[in-house]
C-alpha positions as CSV (number, residue, x, y, z in Angstrom):
1,M,120.9,106.6,202.9
2,I,121.8,108.8,200.0
3,V,118.9,110.7,198.4
4,I,119.0,110.4,194.7
5,D,117.2,112.9,192.6
6,H,114.9,110.9,190.4
7,F,112.2,111.7,187.9
8,I,110.6,110.5,184.7
9,K,110.6,112.7,181.7
10,K,107.7,112.4,179.4
11,G,108.7,111.2,175.9
12,G,108.4,114.0,173.4
13,Q,107.2,116.7,175.8
14,G,110.5,117.9,177.3
15,D,109.1,118.3,180.8
16,S,109.4,116.2,184.0
17,E,107.3,115.2,186.9
18,R,107.4,112.9,189.9
19,A,104.9,110.4,188.7
20,H,103.4,107.5,190.6
21,A,105.9,105.1,189.0
22,A,108.8,107.3,190.1
23,D,107.5,107.4,193.7
24,A,107.2,103.6,193.7
25,F,110.7,103.3,192.2
26,I,112.3,105.4,195.0
27,Q,110.4,103.6,197.8
28,N,111.7,100.3,196.5
29,K,115.3,101.3,196.8
30,R,117.0,99.4,199.6
31,L,120.3,99.2,201.6
32,R,122.5,96.2,201.0
33,V,125.9,95.7,202.6
34,G,126.1,99.4,203.4
35,E,125.4,100.5,199.8
36,I,122.4,101.8,197.9
37,I,121.8,99.3,195.0
38,L,119.4,99.6,192.2
39,R,118.4,96.3,190.7
40,I,116.7,96.2,187.3
41,V,115.4,93.0,185.7
42,V,115.3,93.1,181.9
43,L,112.9,90.8,180.2
44,G,113.0,89.7,176.5
45,D,110.1,88.8,174.2
46,F,107.0,87.2,175.7
47,H,105.4,85.4,172.7
48,L,103.1,83.5,175.0
49,K,101.7,80.1,174.3
50,E,98.2,79.9,175.8
51,D,98.6,76.3,176.9
52,E,102.0,77.1,178.5
53,L,101.2,80.2,180.5
54,E,102.4,78.5,183.7
55,W,105.9,78.7,182.3
56,T,105.7,82.5,182.2
57,A,103.9,82.6,185.6
58,Q,106.8,80.6,187.0
59,C,109.2,83.2,185.5
60,M,107.3,86.0,187.3
61,E,108.0,84.1,190.6
62,D,111.7,83.9,189.7
63,I,111.8,87.7,189.1
64,R,109.9,88.4,192.4
65,A,112.5,86.3,194.2
66,C,115.2,88.7,192.9
67,S,113.6,91.6,194.7
68,P,114.0,94.0,191.8
69,D,113.5,97.8,192.0
70,L,112.4,98.0,188.4
71,I,111.3,95.6,185.7
72,V,111.9,96.5,182.1
73,P,110.0,94.3,179.6
74,L,111.4,94.9,176.0
75,G,108.1,94.2,174.2
76,D,106.4,91.6,172.0
77,F,103.6,90.9,174.5
78,G,100.8,88.4,174.4
79,S,100.2,85.0,172.7
80,N,100.6,84.6,168.9
81,R,96.8,84.7,168.6
82,L,96.6,88.1,170.4
83,I,100.0,89.7,169.8
84,G,99.7,93.2,168.3
85,S,96.3,93.7,169.9
86,P,95.3,95.4,173.2
87,E,94.2,92.0,174.5
88,G,97.7,90.6,173.9
89,L,99.1,93.5,175.9
90,Q,96.6,92.9,178.7
91,Q,97.5,89.2,178.7
92,S,101.1,89.9,179.5
93,Y,100.3,92.7,181.9
94,S,98.2,90.4,184.1
95,L,101.3,88.2,184.5
96,L,103.7,91.0,185.1
97,S,101.5,92.8,187.6
98,S,101.7,89.7,189.8
99,I,105.2,90.7,190.8
100,D,103.9,93.9,192.4
101,K,107.0,95.9,191.4
102,P,107.5,99.1,189.3
103,I,107.5,98.4,185.6
104,R,108.8,100.5,182.6
105,A,107.7,98.8,179.4
106,I,108.3,99.5,175.7
107,L,106.7,98.0,172.6
108,G,108.3,95.5,170.2
109,N,107.9,95.0,166.5
110,H,105.2,92.4,166.8
111,D,103.2,94.7,169.0
112,L,102.9,97.1,166.0
113,Q,102.3,94.5,163.3
114,R,98.5,95.2,163.2
115,E,99.1,99.0,162.9
116,S,102.0,99.4,160.5
117,G,101.2,100.3,156.9
118,N,97.6,99.7,156.2
119,K,97.0,96.7,158.4
120,G,93.7,98.1,159.8
121,Q,94.3,98.8,163.5
122,E,94.3,102.5,164.2
123,H,97.8,104.0,164.8
124,G,98.4,104.7,168.4
125,T,96.1,101.9,169.7
126,M,98.9,99.9,171.3
127,E,100.7,103.0,172.7
128,R,97.6,104.2,174.4
129,E,96.9,100.8,176.0
130,L,100.6,100.5,177.1
131,I,100.3,103.9,178.8
132,R,97.0,103.0,180.5
133,L,98.1,99.6,181.8
134,F,101.5,100.5,183.0
135,R,100.6,104.0,184.1
136,Q,103.6,105.7,182.4
137,P,103.5,109.0,180.5
138,S,104.6,107.7,177.2
139,A,105.8,104.5,175.4
140,Y,109.3,106.1,175.3
141,G,111.0,108.3,177.8
142,V,113.8,108.7,180.3
143,I,114.3,108.0,184.0
144,E,116.8,110.5,185.4
145,E,119.1,109.7,188.4
146,K,121.8,111.8,189.8
147,D,124.7,109.8,188.4
148,F,123.1,108.1,185.4
149,R,120.1,108.0,183.0
150,L,117.8,105.2,181.8
151,I,116.4,105.8,178.3
152,F,113.6,103.8,176.8
153,I,112.9,103.7,173.1
154,S,109.7,102.1,171.9
155,T,108.7,100.7,168.5
156,D,106.3,102.9,166.4
157,P,103.8,102.0,163.7
158,Q,105.2,102.5,160.2
159,P,103.6,105.1,157.8
160,S,101.5,103.5,155.1
161,D,103.7,105.0,152.3
162,S,107.0,103.5,153.6
163,C,106.1,100.1,155.1
164,Y,108.7,97.8,153.6
165,Q,108.4,95.1,156.2
166,V,105.4,95.1,158.5
167,Q,107.5,93.7,161.4
168,E,110.4,96.2,161.1
169,C,111.6,97.7,164.4
170,Y,110.7,101.2,163.3
171,V,111.3,104.4,165.2
172,S,109.5,107.5,164.1
173,E,111.3,110.8,163.3
174,Q,109.5,112.4,166.3
175,Q,110.8,109.8,168.7
176,F,114.4,109.8,167.3
177,S,114.5,113.7,167.4
178,W,113.4,113.5,171.0
179,L,116.2,111.1,171.8
180,A,118.8,113.2,170.0
181,Q,117.7,116.2,172.0
182,T,117.5,114.4,175.3
183,L,121.1,113.0,174.9
184,Q,122.3,116.6,174.6
185,E,120.8,117.7,177.9
186,R,123.2,116.1,180.5
187,K,126.6,115.9,179.0
188,G,129.0,113.5,180.7
189,V,126.3,111.6,182.5
190,P,126.2,107.8,181.6
191,V,123.2,106.6,179.7
192,I,121.8,103.0,179.7
193,M,119.6,102.3,176.7
194,F,116.7,99.9,176.4
195,T,115.2,99.0,172.9
196,H,113.5,96.0,171.5
197,A,115.9,95.4,168.7
198,P,119.6,96.5,168.9
199,P,121.2,99.1,166.6
200,I,123.2,98.2,163.6
201,G,126.9,98.1,164.3
202,C,126.5,96.6,167.8
203,G,128.0,93.2,166.7
204,L,125.4,91.1,168.7
205,R,124.6,87.7,167.4
206,T,121.7,87.7,165.0
207,V,119.6,85.1,163.3
208,P,120.5,85.8,159.6
209,G,118.0,83.4,158.1
210,V,115.2,84.9,160.0
211,H,115.6,88.6,161.1
212,V,118.4,89.8,158.8
213,R,116.8,88.1,155.8
214,A,113.4,89.6,156.7
215,T,115.1,93.1,157.2
216,N,113.9,93.5,160.7
217,A,117.1,92.6,162.6
218,Y,118.1,96.1,163.6
219,L,116.3,99.4,164.5
220,D,115.0,101.0,161.3
221,Q,116.7,98.4,159.1
222,N,114.7,99.5,156.0
223,H,114.5,103.2,156.8
224,D,117.8,104.5,158.2
225,P,119.6,102.0,160.3
226,M,123.0,103.8,160.1
227,R,121.7,106.8,162.0
228,W,121.7,104.5,165.1
229,F,125.3,103.5,164.4
230,Q,126.3,107.1,164.2
231,L,124.3,107.9,167.4
232,F,126.1,105.5,169.7
233,R,129.4,106.2,167.8
234,N,129.1,109.9,168.4
235,T,127.6,109.9,171.9
236,P,130.2,109.2,174.6
237,E,127.4,109.0,177.2
238,I,125.8,105.9,175.8
239,V,127.8,103.2,177.6
240,V,125.3,100.3,178.1
241,W,122.5,99.1,175.8
242,F,120.0,96.3,176.4
243,S,117.9,94.7,173.6
244,A,116.0,91.5,172.9
245,H,114.3,90.3,169.7
246,Y,116.4,87.3,168.7
247,H,115.2,84.7,171.3
248,L,118.7,83.5,171.9
249,G,120.6,82.6,175.1
250,H,123.4,84.5,176.7
251,G,126.2,81.9,176.2
252,Y,127.4,82.8,172.7
253,P,130.6,84.7,172.2
254,D,128.6,87.6,170.8
255,S,125.7,87.6,173.2
256,S,127.4,90.6,174.7
257,T,129.8,92.9,172.9
258,N,131.7,96.1,173.2
259,R,131.7,98.4,170.2
260,L,133.4,101.8,170.4
261,G,133.1,101.9,174.2
262,T,129.4,100.8,174.4
263,T,128.6,97.4,176.0
264,F,125.6,95.7,174.3
265,F,123.6,92.9,175.7
266,T,121.1,90.6,174.0
267,T,118.3,89.5,176.3
268,G,116.9,86.0,176.0
269,V,113.3,84.9,176.4
270,H,111.9,83.7,179.7
271,G,109.1,81.5,178.2
272,S,108.6,78.9,175.6
273,A,109.6,81.0,172.5
274,T,113.3,80.1,172.9
275,R,115.3,79.3,169.8
276,D,118.0,77.3,171.5
277,G,116.3,75.9,174.6
278,D,117.6,78.6,177.0
279,R,115.1,80.6,179.1
280,L,116.9,83.6,180.5
281,S,116.5,87.2,181.6
282,R,119.1,89.9,182.5
283,V,119.7,91.4,185.9
284,M,121.6,94.6,186.3
285,D,122.8,95.9,189.7
286,I,124.0,99.5,190.0
287,S,125.8,100.6,193.1
288,E,128.1,103.4,194.2
289,N,131.0,101.0,193.6
290,G,130.1,100.0,190.1
291,I,127.7,98.1,187.8
292,Q,127.3,94.4,187.0
293,V,125.0,92.4,184.7
294,R,124.1,88.8,185.5
295,T,121.8,86.1,184.1
296,L,118.5,84.9,185.7
297,D,118.1,81.3,184.5
298,H,114.5,80.3,184.5
299,R,115.2,76.6,183.9
300,Q,117.5,76.4,187.0
301,R,115.3,79.0,188.7
302,L,118.2,80.9,190.1
303,L,120.3,84.1,189.6
304,L,123.6,82.8,188.2
305,P,126.5,84.0,190.6
306,A,129.0,84.8,187.9
307,A,128.8,88.2,186.3
308,D,128.2,88.4,182.5
309,W,130.0,91.7,182.7
310,K,130.9,94.2,185.4
311,S,132.6,97.5,185.8
312,T,134.0,98.9,189.1
313,G,134.1,102.5,190.3
314,P,131.8,105.4,189.5
315,L,129.7,105.0,186.4
316,G,131.3,108.1,185.0
317,V,134.4,106.0,184.4
318,L,132.5,104.3,181.6
319,V,132.1,107.6,179.8
320,S,135.8,108.3,180.1
321,E,136.7,104.9,178.8
322,K,134.3,105.3,175.8
323,N,135.9,108.7,175.0
324,K,139.3,106.9,174.9
325,A,137.9,104.2,172.6
326,L,136.4,106.8,170.3
327,S,139.7,108.7,170.1
328,K,141.4,105.5,168.9
329,E,138.8,104.7,166.2
330,G,140.2,104.4,162.7
331,G,143.8,104.2,163.9
332,V,145.8,101.8,161.7
333,P,149.2,100.5,162.8
334,T,152.1,102.1,160.9
335,N,154.8,99.6,161.7
336,D,157.0,99.4,158.6
337,N,157.5,95.7,159.4
338,T,153.8,95.0,159.1
339,P,152.8,95.2,155.4
340,L,149.4,93.8,156.1
341,T,146.7,94.9,158.6
342,C,143.1,93.6,159.0
343,V,141.2,96.9,159.4
344,E,137.5,95.7,159.4
345,I,135.7,92.4,160.2
346,C,132.1,91.7,159.4
347,Q,130.2,88.6,160.5
348,L,128.3,86.8,157.8
349,G,125.5,84.3,157.8
350,D,125.7,80.6,158.6
351,G,126.6,79.3,155.2
352,E,130.2,79.1,153.9
353,P,131.2,81.8,151.3
354,L,131.5,80.7,147.7
355,A,134.7,81.2,145.6
356,Q,133.1,83.3,142.8
357,G,130.5,84.9,145.0
358,I,132.1,88.1,146.2
359,A,131.8,91.6,144.7
360,H,132.4,95.2,145.9
361,I,129.4,97.5,145.5
362,G,131.5,100.5,146.6
363,G,132.3,102.3,149.9
364,D,131.9,99.8,152.7
365,R,129.2,97.7,150.9
366,W,130.1,94.2,149.7
367,L,128.2,91.2,148.3
368,V,129.0,87.7,149.5
369,A,127.3,84.6,148.3
370,A,127.0,81.5,150.6
371,N,126.4,77.8,150.0
372,D,123.1,77.9,151.8
373,G,121.5,80.0,149.0
374,Y,121.9,83.6,150.3
375,L,123.6,86.5,148.6
376,W,124.3,88.8,151.6
377,E,124.9,92.5,151.3
378,A,127.2,93.6,154.1
379,S,128.4,96.8,155.6
380,V,132.0,96.2,156.9
381,S,132.2,99.4,158.9
382,A,129.0,98.5,160.8
383,D,130.0,94.8,161.0
384,A,126.5,93.9,159.9
385,I,124.5,92.3,157.1
386,L,122.0,94.7,155.5
387,G,119.9,92.0,153.8
388,T,120.0,89.3,151.1
389,L,119.5,89.8,147.3
390,H,118.7,86.1,146.8
391,I,117.1,83.2,148.5
392,G,117.2,79.8,146.9
393,S,119.8,77.7,145.1
394,P,123.4,78.8,145.7
395,V,124.7,81.7,143.6
396,D,127.2,80.7,140.9
397,S,128.7,84.2,140.2
398,V,128.1,87.8,141.0
399,S,129.2,91.1,139.5
400,V,128.5,94.8,140.2
401,G,128.1,97.5,137.6
402,R,127.5,101.2,137.9
403,E,123.9,101.1,139.2
404,E,123.1,97.5,139.5
405,A,124.3,94.1,140.6
406,A,123.9,90.8,138.6
407,Y,124.1,87.3,139.8
408,T,123.4,83.8,138.5
409,A,121.7,80.7,140.0
410,D,119.9,77.7,138.4
411,N,120.8,78.7,134.8
412,R,119.2,82.1,135.4
413,L,120.7,85.5,135.3
414,F,119.1,88.1,137.7
415,W,119.9,91.8,138.1
416,V,118.8,94.4,140.7
417,D,119.2,98.1,141.3
418,I,121.7,98.4,144.1
419,Q,120.0,101.5,145.5
420,D,116.4,100.2,145.4
421,I,115.0,99.7,148.9
422,W,113.1,96.7,147.4
423,R,116.3,95.0,146.2
424,F,116.3,92.6,149.2
425,A,114.6,89.2,149.0
426,R,112.4,89.1,152.2
427,E,110.2,86.1,151.4
428,N,111.4,82.5,151.7
429,P,111.2,81.6,148.9
430,D,111.3,85.0,147.4
431,R,107.9,85.6,145.8
432,R,108.6,88.9,144.1
433,N,108.5,88.8,140.3
434,K,112.2,89.3,139.6
435,E,113.3,89.7,136.1
436,F,115.7,87.1,134.8
437,I,117.1,85.5,131.7
438,E,117.3,81.8,131.4
439,F,120.2,80.0,129.7
440,E,120.0,76.5,128.2
441,N,123.6,75.5,129.0
442,G,124.0,77.3,132.3
443,I,126.1,80.3,133.1
444,T,129.8,80.0,134.0
445,S,130.7,83.7,134.5
446,I,129.3,87.2,134.3
447,T,131.0,90.6,134.4
448,Y,130.4,94.3,133.8
449,D,132.8,96.2,131.5
450,E,133.9,99.7,132.2
451,E,131.0,101.1,130.1
452,G,128.5,99.3,132.4
453,L,127.5,96.7,129.9
454,L,126.8,93.2,131.3
455,W,128.4,90.1,129.7
456,A,127.7,86.5,130.3
457,A,129.4,83.2,129.4
458,S,127.3,80.1,128.8
459,G,129.0,77.1,127.5
460,C,131.2,78.2,124.6
461,E,129.1,81.3,123.9
462,L,129.7,84.9,124.9
463,F,126.5,87.0,125.4
464,A,125.9,90.7,125.7
465,I,123.0,91.4,128.1
466,D,120.7,94.4,128.0
467,T,119.1,94.9,131.4
468,K,117.5,98.3,130.6
469,D,113.7,98.8,130.5
470,N,113.6,100.0,126.9
471,E,110.5,98.6,125.3
472,S,112.1,98.5,121.9
473,V,114.8,96.0,123.1
474,H,112.8,94.4,125.8
475,M,112.6,91.1,123.8
476,K,116.3,91.2,123.0
477,R,117.7,90.8,126.5
478,K,120.6,88.6,125.4
479,T,122.6,88.5,122.2
480,C,125.3,85.9,121.4
481,V,128.2,87.9,120.1
482,H,130.8,85.1,119.7
483,T,131.2,81.3,120.0
484,F,134.6,80.1,121.2
485,P,136.1,76.7,120.3
486,E,135.7,75.5,123.9
487,R,133.9,76.2,127.2
488,I,134.5,79.6,128.8
489,S,135.6,79.4,132.4
490,R,135.7,83.1,133.3
491,L,135.1,86.6,132.0
492,M,137.0,89.7,133.3
493,A,136.8,93.3,132.4
494,Y,139.8,94.2,130.2
495,G,140.2,97.9,129.5
496,K,137.4,98.7,127.0
497,G,136.7,95.1,126.4
498,L,136.9,91.6,127.9
499,A,139.4,89.0,128.8
500,V,137.9,85.5,128.1
501,H,139.6,82.6,129.9
502,T,138.7,79.2,128.4
503,H,138.7,75.7,129.9
504,S,142.1,74.7,128.4
505,G,143.9,77.8,129.7
506,A,143.7,79.9,126.6
507,L,143.2,83.6,127.3
508,Y,141.6,85.8,124.6
509,S,140.9,89.5,124.4
510,F,137.5,90.6,123.0
511,I,137.5,94.3,122.1
512,N,135.0,95.9,119.7
513,G,134.0,92.5,118.4
514,Q,137.7,91.5,117.6
515,I,139.2,88.3,119.0
516,S,142.9,87.8,119.7
517,L,144.8,85.3,121.7
518,L,146.7,86.8,124.6
519,E,148.3,83.8,126.3
520,Q,148.1,80.1,126.9
521,D,148.5,77.7,129.8
522,I,146.8,80.2,132.1
523,I,145.4,78.9,135.4
524,C,144.0,82.3,136.5
525,W,144.4,85.9,135.4
526,D,143.5,89.4,136.5
527,M,144.2,93.0,135.5
528,E,144.2,96.4,137.2
529,G,144.7,99.4,134.9
530,T,147.8,98.7,132.7
531,E,149.0,95.9,135.0
532,S,148.1,92.2,134.8
533,A,149.0,89.1,136.7
534,A,148.7,85.5,135.9
535,L,149.4,82.0,137.3
536,I,150.7,79.9,134.5
537,N,151.5,76.2,134.1
538,E,154.7,75.0,132.4
539,G,155.0,71.3,132.6
540,D,155.0,70.3,136.3
541,N,155.9,73.9,137.3
542,Y,153.8,76.9,138.2
543,Y,154.8,80.5,137.8
544,L,153.4,83.8,138.9
545,T,153.8,86.4,136.2
546,Y,153.3,90.1,136.4
547,H,153.1,92.6,133.5
548,N,153.2,96.4,133.5
549,A,154.1,98.9,130.8
550,A,157.8,98.7,131.7
551,A,158.6,95.1,132.6
552,L,157.6,91.5,132.9
553,S,158.3,89.5,136.2
554,K,158.1,85.8,136.6
555,H,158.5,83.9,139.8
556,P,158.1,80.2,140.6
557,V,155.4,79.3,143.1
558,H,154.6,76.1,145.0
559,L,150.9,75.4,145.1
560,K,149.7,74.0,148.4
561,G,146.7,72.5,146.7
562,G,149.0,70.7,144.2
563,Q,148.1,69.9,140.6
564,N,144.6,68.8,141.6
565,G,143.8,72.1,143.3
566,A,145.3,74.3,140.6
567,E,141.9,75.0,139.0
568,K,140.6,76.4,142.3
569,T,143.4,79.0,142.7
570,Q,142.4,82.7,142.4
571,I,144.5,85.7,141.6
572,V,143.8,89.4,142.1
573,C,146.0,92.1,140.5
574,L,145.8,94.9,143.0
575,G,147.9,97.5,141.1
576,G,151.1,99.2,142.1
577,G,153.0,95.9,141.8
578,Y,150.9,94.0,144.3
579,V,149.3,90.6,143.5
580,L,147.1,88.6,145.7
581,L,147.1,84.8,145.3
582,H,144.6,82.3,146.8
583,D,145.6,78.7,147.0
584,A,144.1,75.9,149.1
585,G,142.4,78.2,151.6
586,V,145.5,80.4,152.1
587,A,146.0,84.0,150.7
588,S,149.4,85.4,149.9
589,L,150.3,88.9,149.0
590,W,153.2,89.4,146.5
591,N,155.1,92.6,146.1
592,M,156.3,91.7,142.6
593,A,158.8,94.6,142.2
594,A,160.7,93.5,145.4
595,N,160.0,89.8,144.8
596,V,158.6,89.5,148.4
597,C,155.7,87.2,149.4
598,C,153.8,87.5,152.6
599,T,151.1,85.1,153.9
600,V,147.9,86.8,154.9
601,E,147.5,85.5,158.5
602,T,143.8,85.1,158.7
603,K,144.0,81.9,160.9
604,L,140.9,80.9,159.0
605,K,140.3,79.2,155.7
606,V,140.1,81.7,152.8
607,M,137.1,81.0,150.6
608,A,137.1,84.0,148.2
609,L,138.9,87.3,147.6
610,M,138.2,90.6,145.9
611,K,140.0,94.0,145.5
612,D,138.5,97.3,146.7
613,K,137.0,99.2,143.8
614,N,139.2,102.2,144.7
615,P,142.8,101.1,144.1
616,E,144.0,104.2,146.0
617,K,142.6,102.7,149.2
618,K,145.1,99.8,148.9
619,R,142.6,97.4,150.4
620,F,141.2,94.0,149.6
621,A,138.5,91.8,151.1
622,L,138.7,88.1,152.1
623,A,135.6,85.9,152.7
624,V,136.8,83.3,155.3
625,A,135.2,80.1,156.7
626,A,133.8,79.7,160.1
627,S,136.4,78.7,162.8
628,G,134.3,76.6,165.1
629,P,130.9,76.1,166.8
630,H,128.9,79.4,167.0
631,I,131.6,81.3,165.1
632,R,130.3,82.5,161.8
633,P,132.1,83.1,158.5
634,Q,133.5,86.5,158.1
635,L,134.3,89.2,155.5
636,Q,137.7,90.7,156.4
637,L,139.0,93.9,154.9
638,W,142.8,94.2,154.7
639,Q,145.0,97.1,154.1
640,Y,148.4,96.5,152.5
641,G,151.6,98.2,151.6
642,L,151.9,100.3,154.8
């Protein structure tokens, strides 16, 4: 047998020792088919029901039958009545200890819900009880092997002055600093991570209406989630990552993912707290010839033979493969025959995106409204939703100004500071006292002009909105500045003023209080700098027009949606002669100078579109519909004109 140097490092102390758990761990290694194999069973959330404890006891028998060398429970111990208390931890430990195998446990978010903020339980109570019961030096730490490392990150209680969500999966600065330092110590040695919740950017399937909405879906979601994205992005040694938290099975397309060379696994629940009926655990086997991950099915009571994932050869190969993946990051095809490239994809919530419900905050942050009443804020680079600004009736329109976002729903106009940590609606329904303005006739469109002033259209009336907290104008939140002869369909920023599009197709300019008619028979219109584009109707024919300082172009177009669908078309003037047209779920990119049209091959139904705020980026975003069962709608970022 090969002797493997093995020790446990105490979290946060920087030293190592051969502890009791390490000795037991070594003794339980065994020879199988001529190879040393390390078998680890990873367990998801407990969330026990006291009248169904036999379910969990049966799961413990299933685990014992697997003959594991190590059991890793990922937290949330005890019944709902006891969870977060030492008694809840003891309740789960009594079941786990029946297996009589080494255990390396971490704490979950619910384990700290009585300590975070000012909830009353003394900080450190749960960590001390975990250390006592499982006889481990710390709640977090590392197990070192010759050829790989196992790193365990626990959940910490939140400070009282920054507890935004009591059940956030929070990691203290002390623990994160220890992790960053530990990762620097053995360069090139593969690392397998264990956390309760996954890091943002992993791409694993979430439960948007529960965890993402509540802002506890990812590690440090309210504090600094992107530091975890940067951590696995910049650390080639992190090659495998296990997490739990979502109570979902392993059969979804995104139950395991590979992002930037790291393979992520969600771990289901073994007891009755399942969201989809599956009761599953993960089993990882490590040998000299590779690594594989399989599923332990507690309903069938067997270890499924097919591997969920496997890699052959020395584990160091995974580090080499990740280095290759990282070296390719950000590469965009430069084939001159490919004028369009999808450069980022972000999964959204369960509801379908709404046509007027997309806006660019700036950088990689976007807002997308859905028909189930959420207004998601998404980070496309991390492929993750950061939270929702709204819960309730579907949003009718949305716009972003310099420091705030505004949206409308139920005849009400809301606005939020786009940098405020409290901008997200965490309650369902949202019970925070949000400021709003109510309109008698509903609101058809809103927009910010280039000066940052918010405008709203309600019926035939155009309103200027003051959202500032100035007491002298607090009672004058809205001012009707003009009444048009017919209902306003849409407002658009227009240089130093507005373009006002009415129901009959008339397009007006409103600058410094002066009204002038620009065009008629307009189906849709948009402007970028000194360029503008419009879809116009002349009899039974439709034309795409494009204006710049030097010329006017006009091209006939065939609308796939026909005359009945014309009102649902959308147009975006991208600048530089490019125009994006949305018709009947299909987006087309026009190079007006060359009179060339190219269909955007999304293979999914387009629901909404919006240009990047920075025209030099030459990018636009599409919100597309779901493509089938368990496949969610997406926000796609496209680059054009390569």
